[in-house]
Residue, then its C-alpha position, 0 to 999 in steps of 0.5 A: x554436752x558438758x563433759x562428766x569431768x566438767x560436770x564434777x569438777x574433777x576435770x582441768x578447767x576450772x568452772x567459770x563460777x568457780x573462778x568469780x567467787x574465788x576472786x571476790x572471797x578475799x575482797x568480802x571477808x576482808x569489808x565484812x571484816x572492818x564493817x563487824x568491827x565498825x558496827x561493835x564500836x557502835x553500841x546502839x547499832x541496830x539494823x533490819x537488815x542484820x540479826x544479833x547473831x551476825x553482830x555478835x558472831x564475826x565468823x557467823x557474819x563473814x559464812x552469811x555474807x559470803x553465801x547471800x554474796x554467792x546466791x547473787x553472784x549465781x544470778x548472773x551465770x547460767x543454771x549449767x554453771x551453777x550446776x557444776x559449781x555445786x557438783x564439784x566433787x570434794x574429798x572426804x577427811x581422813x576420819x570419815x568412811x564414804x562409798x560412793x555407788x549407785x542406786x540400781x535402776x531396778x529400784x528406779x523402776x519399782x519406785x515408778x509404781x510407787x509413784x504411779x500409785x500414789x498419783x492416782x494410777x496411769x490415766x491420773x499420772x497422764x492427765x496431771x503430770x504429762x505422762x508416766x515415762x518421759x520423767x524415768x529417763x535419765x543420764x545415769x543408770x541409777x541414782x548417784x549415792x554415797x554412803x557415810x560413817x566415821x570411822x571412829x564409829x564403824x571401829x565401836x561396832x566392828x569391836x560389838x560385833x568381835x565380841x558377839x563373834x560376829x566380826x568380819x577379817x582382823x583389822x591390822x594391828x596397832x589401828x586408828x579411827x583414822x586409818x585407811x579402810x577400803x572404799x566398800x560398804x563394810x559388813x559391821x555398819x549394818x548395825x549402826x543408826x541409818x538416816x537417808x539424806x537429802x540435800x537443799x539446792x531449790x530443786x535445781x542445784x546442790x549436791x551431796x558433795x556441796x552439803x559433806x561438812x554437814x552430813x558427815x558431822x550429823x554421821x557423827x552427832x548420830x554416831x550411825x551411817x548416813x546415805x545421802x543421793x543426788x536425785x536428778x535436778x531441775x529444769x532438765x528433770x522436773x516434778x516428780x523426778x526427784x520424788x522417784x530418785x527418792x522413793x528409789x533410795x528408801x527402796x533400796x534400804x529397805x530392799x536391797x536388790x540382789x549384789x547389794x552389800x547392806x542388809x535390809x534397814x528395817x524401816x523403824x531405823x530409818x529416819x530421813x532428813x533434808x534441808x529447804x528442797x530436800x525437806x520439802x523432797x523428805x515430806x513429799x516422799x512421805x506423802x508418797x509412803x503413806x499414800x502407795x501403802x510402804x511402810x513408813x520409816x521411823x521419822x524425819x528431821x526436815x530443816x528449813x523445808x520449803x513447803x510453798x512454791x506459790x509463796x503465799x506466806x508474808x515471811x517471803x516478803x518480810x525476811x528477804x534481807x537476813x535470809x541468803x536467798x536473794x530478794x527477788x527468789x531463785x528463778x532469775x539466771x542468766x539465760x542459756x539453752x535450759x533457762x527460761x524455757x520458750x513461752x507457750x506459744x513457741x511450745x504450742x507450735x512446736x507440739x503442733x508440728x510434730x504432731x502434724x508430722x507424725x499423722x502425715x507419716x501415719x496415715x494410709x496413702x492416699x487419704x487426704x487431709x480430714x481436717x483442713x485446719x489441722x496444721x494450725x497452731x492452736x493457742x491455749x486458751x486464757x480467760x482471766x476470769x476462769x481458769x484454761x479447763x474451765x474450772x471457776x477461779x479464785x477471784x483475785x484478793x484485794x490489795x492489803x498492806x502488812x505492818x511488821x511491828x519488829x522493825x517499825x514498817x509497813x509491807x504492801x505485796x499486793x493481791x493474790x491471784x490464783x494460779x492457772x490449773x493442771x486442766x485445760x483444753x489444749x494440749x499445752x497448758x498455759x502458764x500465765x499469771x495475771x493480776x491487776x494493781x492497786x493503780x489498776x494496772x494489768x500485771x501478766x507472766x506468760x512463763x514457768x516462774x519455778x524451774x522445778x515444774x510449772x505454775x499449773x502444778x505448783x498447788x499440786x500437794x507434792x510440789x506445795x505440802x502446805x496445801x495438802x493432807x499431813x496426817x497420817x506421818x510419821x513423827x516430825x522434827x522440824x526447824x526454822x529460823x525467825x528471820x528467814x523467808x520461809x518461816x511462816x509456811x514452815x510454822x503453818x506446816x507444823x501446825x497444819x501436820x499435827x492438827x490436821x482437822x483444822x485446816x481442811x483439805x481443798x477440792x482442787x488439791x484433791x482433783x489434783x491428788x486423788x489420793x487424799x479422797x477420804x484421808x481424813x477417815x484414814x489418817x489422824x494426826x502427826x506427831x510434830x516438835x517444832x523449834x523456831x530459833x530468833 
């Protein structure tokens, strides 16, 4: 077990990844500086591996190279080391008032009720995600969260309340905006704007401390308060754990439990915000809110939201050189007890062995075995022509080539193959992915691709929102970069939300998420403002 000090980065031991990143930082900065200088001299320098902003702005180029190098270096370390690195506690600057707290278990329990309702009830939840209890288990009795507000804005709110005669205790004489304040929620903050923020990190790393600087800037820009959370991370806590934590945080804001220091925040005064996986989590949370009958927030700002975990759009292949994400994705790490998971046949043997032992323990004495084959493990059925559950599989698409005129190149991504479904004939559902190359070579992956969820749930509407019905949501501000790997799925998501009638929901999506049945008649288009930066 990792100690709490090691998890937060406050202990005397320095994380291995932290130490190596620190040693490499200097050479990377120097190398980027020299390369940037000579690239500027070469006026005709044009490279598909660089954007114009990187060529013109040294600080941006330095930051891009540092982050990209760090992401690639992280793949040579375990998931545990990366999580500890990204969860290092960072202090707030003097101009920020930060209040750390735990969203209590009462909010988590209520969030579970709403999530089960949105998923289709207890039976559907058990069938699709494997139960109604396992994803409610947590190591911390609540959700780690933090209020952030600029002290200048807090003092301004205090003056307004004082003018109205409703202010709290008088501030010290000659106090300024950066003066030390008690580390607790102040009543004057109740009148300030509110943003519920969720960090990115592929659903398996990252924290509010990792993104503290950008979150604090957001609080300052809106002259309001930001409520940021540390949701549970995969692979220890896979889908739908993060969604439950997000809904619990929202309930904490709009329905404060006994002991909470803030007054209820009107849903119409709350805006969701998140980046990358955090943006995808906002979209999933909005669907749960819509489908469980909770009041909607005022809107959401999603920055480069991860909308498609099946990697079905061209930019995921085209823009690897101009994105910080490693070209091979986020699933490759030094093996550890957390990742990768054991293959299906090992899991099957373990499950079957446990089941036999339980049956033997509860079987009345003197009663023999009813089935001699009971103790034999059964391997999940996998047929290339059909899904394990017996549902017809989408035929493999023919190989195709993508033209990239902007770079004058061709990309050959191969054929698209359908994923296994959540319906299975056996207790352990198959993860197997198979396809045939243009040369007739048969390729197969018999393991989990993403840490967030098994392969058979990658097309669940709460995992990959691009397959869902996206009408009936509050106004959305969606931003994407023209050279990022998620560009195409973000643009598709924005258009599908604004014009849901043009993008019918497939029957498979409704099977996984029954709330989508008849939703076209209940919910209209979503107001969307899409920004794509070049």
